[in-house]
Every structure is written in structure tokens, then in C-alpha cells.
BANU-767212 format. One line per 3 residues: number of its first residue (from 0); for each residue x, y, z of C-alpha. Coordinates in Angstrom, 3 decimals, padded with zeros to 6 digits. Each point is the difference from the previous one (the first is absolute). Example, Ala and Ser with C-alpha at 12.3 -4.5 7.8 and 13.67 -1.06 7.14 Angstrom:
REM residues 2
0> 012.300 -004.500 007.800 ~ 001.370 003.440 -000.660;
//
This chain:
REM residues 151
0> 122.459 118.708 099.104 ~ -002.571 001.234 -002.834 ~ -001.911 002.514 000.201;
3> -003.687 -000.982 000.389 ~ -003.181 001.666 -001.113 ~ -002.745 -002.327 000.982;
6> -003.248 000.757 -000.435 ~ -002.065 -002.319 002.776 ~ -003.663 -000.497 -001.496;
9> -002.728 -001.489 002.175 ~ -003.263 000.266 001.200 ~ -000.838 003.070 002.192;
12> 001.676 -000.657 003.531 ~ 002.082 -003.374 -001.150 ~ 003.331 001.427 -001.132;
15> 000.974 002.086 003.032 ~ 001.220 -002.749 002.118 ~ 002.135 -002.118 -002.593;
18> 001.083 003.478 -001.594 ~ 001.308 001.563 003.274 ~ 001.971 -003.580 000.535;
21> 001.121 000.180 -003.579 ~ 001.347 003.598 000.067 ~ 001.447 -000.406 003.722;
24> 002.152 -003.197 -001.768 ~ 000.998 001.776 -002.923 ~ 000.847 003.113 002.060;
27> -002.179 002.485 -002.216 ~ -003.022 001.929 001.013 ~ -003.496 -001.253 -000.219;
30> -002.369 002.716 -001.173 ~ -003.481 -000.097 -000.168 ~ -001.723 001.828 -002.676;
33> -002.763 001.452 002.831 ~ 003.057 000.922 001.981 ~ 001.887 002.092 -002.393;
36> -003.147 001.692 -001.207 ~ -000.984 000.542 003.652 ~ 003.640 001.337 000.540;
39> -000.306 001.884 -002.988 ~ -003.089 001.934 001.300 ~ 001.088 000.639 003.486;
42> 002.805 001.923 -002.153 ~ -003.113 001.894 -001.450 ~ 001.092 -000.743 -003.642;
45> -002.528 -000.289 -002.779 ~ 001.289 -003.166 -000.968 ~ -000.805 -001.622 003.189;
48> -003.657 001.394 000.227 ~ -000.577 -001.100 -003.143 ~ 001.133 -003.841 000.399;
51> -001.562 000.104 003.201 ~ -003.626 000.834 -001.150 ~ 000.268 -002.549 -002.838;
54> 001.319 -002.768 002.388 ~ -003.005 000.916 002.232 ~ -002.647 000.213 -002.878;
57> 001.130 -002.742 -001.474 ~ 000.527 002.054 -003.190 ~ 002.733 -000.644 -002.738;
60> 003.517 000.595 001.127 ~ 002.342 002.305 -002.193 ~ 002.350 -002.031 -000.706;
63> 002.619 002.859 -000.583 ~ -000.957 001.368 003.587 ~ 000.455 -003.484 001.480;
66> 003.871 -000.240 -001.622 ~ 000.474 003.565 001.066 ~ -000.944 -000.946 003.561;
69> 002.359 -003.215 -000.235 ~ 002.775 002.209 -001.524 ~ -000.177 002.517 002.761;
72> -000.050 -002.270 002.894 ~ 002.839 -001.744 -001.178 ~ 001.991 003.320 -000.753;
75> -000.798 001.268 003.429 ~ 001.315 -003.268 001.733 ~ 003.149 -000.295 -002.222;
78> -000.673 -003.614 -000.867 ~ -000.201 -001.632 -003.244 ~ -001.977 -003.416 000.750;
81> -003.411 -000.235 001.603 ~ -002.606 -002.316 000.225 ~ -003.231 001.820 -000.679;
84> -003.696 -001.584 000.948 ~ -003.810 001.909 -000.113 ~ -000.343 -000.526 -003.666;
87> -003.594 -000.388 -001.365 ~ -000.485 -003.196 -001.746 ~ 000.008 001.541 -003.432;
90> 001.904 -001.355 -002.655 ~ 000.767 003.204 -002.397 ~ 000.702 002.056 003.367;
93> 002.430 -002.360 000.812 ~ 001.721 -001.050 -003.251 ~ 000.685 004.082 -000.759;
96> 001.108 000.737 003.869 ~ 002.151 -003.126 -000.342 ~ 001.636 001.648 -002.644;
99> -000.131 003.367 001.436 ~ 001.852 -000.568 003.127 ~ 002.515 -002.876 -001.725;
102> -001.379 -002.632 002.234 ~ 002.413 -003.010 -000.119 ~ -002.491 -002.713 001.627;
105> -003.148 -000.876 001.180 ~ -001.558 -001.829 002.642 ~ -003.652 -001.122 -000.664;
108> -002.380 -001.558 002.668 ~ -002.865 -000.222 -002.540 ~ -000.325 -003.390 -000.639;
111> -003.641 -001.454 000.228 ~ -001.230 003.867 -000.522 ~ -002.539 001.028 -002.554;
114> 000.438 000.483 -003.392 ~ 001.140 004.031 000.502 ~ 002.940 -001.811 002.152;
117> 001.017 -001.974 -002.798 ~ 000.092 002.549 -002.305 ~ 002.173 001.850 002.435;
120> 002.481 -002.669 000.151 ~ -000.007 -000.202 -003.726 ~ 001.241 003.797 -000.487;
123> 002.649 -000.828 002.712 ~ 001.519 -002.970 -001.484 ~ 000.260 002.136 -003.323;
126> 001.913 002.644 001.869 ~ 002.383 -001.630 002.729 ~ 001.019 -003.340 001.438;
129> -003.069 -001.154 001.943 ~ -000.245 -002.421 002.695 ~ -004.110 -001.091 000.430;
132> -000.687 -001.223 003.623 ~ -003.372 -001.318 001.447 ~ -001.961 002.679 001.216;
135> -000.738 -001.563 003.589 ~ 003.703 -001.030 000.547 ~ 001.292 000.691 003.189;
138> 002.547 002.982 000.360 ~ 003.038 -002.280 000.800 ~ -000.644 -001.980 -003.008;
141> -000.270 002.795 -002.301 ~ 003.214 001.623 001.382 ~ 001.850 -003.470 -000.809;
144> -000.989 -000.111 -003.190 ~ 000.514 003.487 -000.798 ~ 003.702 -000.301 000.951;
147> 000.532 -002.901 -001.821 ~ -001.431 001.418 -002.910 ~ 001.998 003.453 000.203;
150> 003.336 -001.657 000.126;
//
């Protein structure tokens, strides 16, 4: 099976259920940006503290730092593929991150959301194969559509 590096993009709190199910179905880990940052912070690294602080204060995230965080998680777990969620709805950040971590696909539950989400989706479409689903779609339906999309 091909290696999938999937960005799960959705409003805060919306992606975890279907992202967990998708990672389980594909046999790859689901990383959330917040959990990776907290894990790194527990390891007492400057990188973890910096990202956690940015996430908590709503400051701009340094894409290079996020890329390093993801690369480290991939290396420590000995995996190639993953589902990554918990990303801010920032088109420029997502575009740069998708390139930096060699994302292969994105599943975006942004339909019907404000202009900022539309710009994020436009940025994703330029970089990776992207499935756009309604933001209020039940997790099981998102999973079914995502699995069909990834085949």
C-alpha cells in the first residue's frame, strides 16, 4: 500500500473522530499538533515549549518548527505515513507545511465555513490531492468518503 501523509483540516475539535478512524483504517498513526507539542514539551525541548506557547496564545506558528516536530515524531515511531490534525486554518502555513512534510493528501471538512477556511482549502488544492467534505458531516460519512478518495 502507498504511504499516506494526510493533513486532516477542520475547525477546532472537528477532525479528531474521523482522523482517528482514518488512521486506524489505514494502519498509520494519527498525530495532533497539540499532542506532539506537549510530548516535546515533556521532553523539555525548546521546540516543544515554543510550539505549545504559540498554540496557547494564538500566535503565528513557525512552519519550520512544526515540520521539525512532525519529522521527529515520524522518526521516533519508525513510520512513514500519518494523519496530522490540529492545524490552524491558515492557508499560507498549511501550504508551506504540506510541502515541508511531503504531504500526499488532505481531507478538509471546511465546507460552509468562512472566507479564511476557503483560502486554506485553495492553498491545499494547489499542493496536494484534496477531498473537501461538509463540516457538519458525521464522522462515519467522512471516513467512508476519505477511504474511497484514497483508493
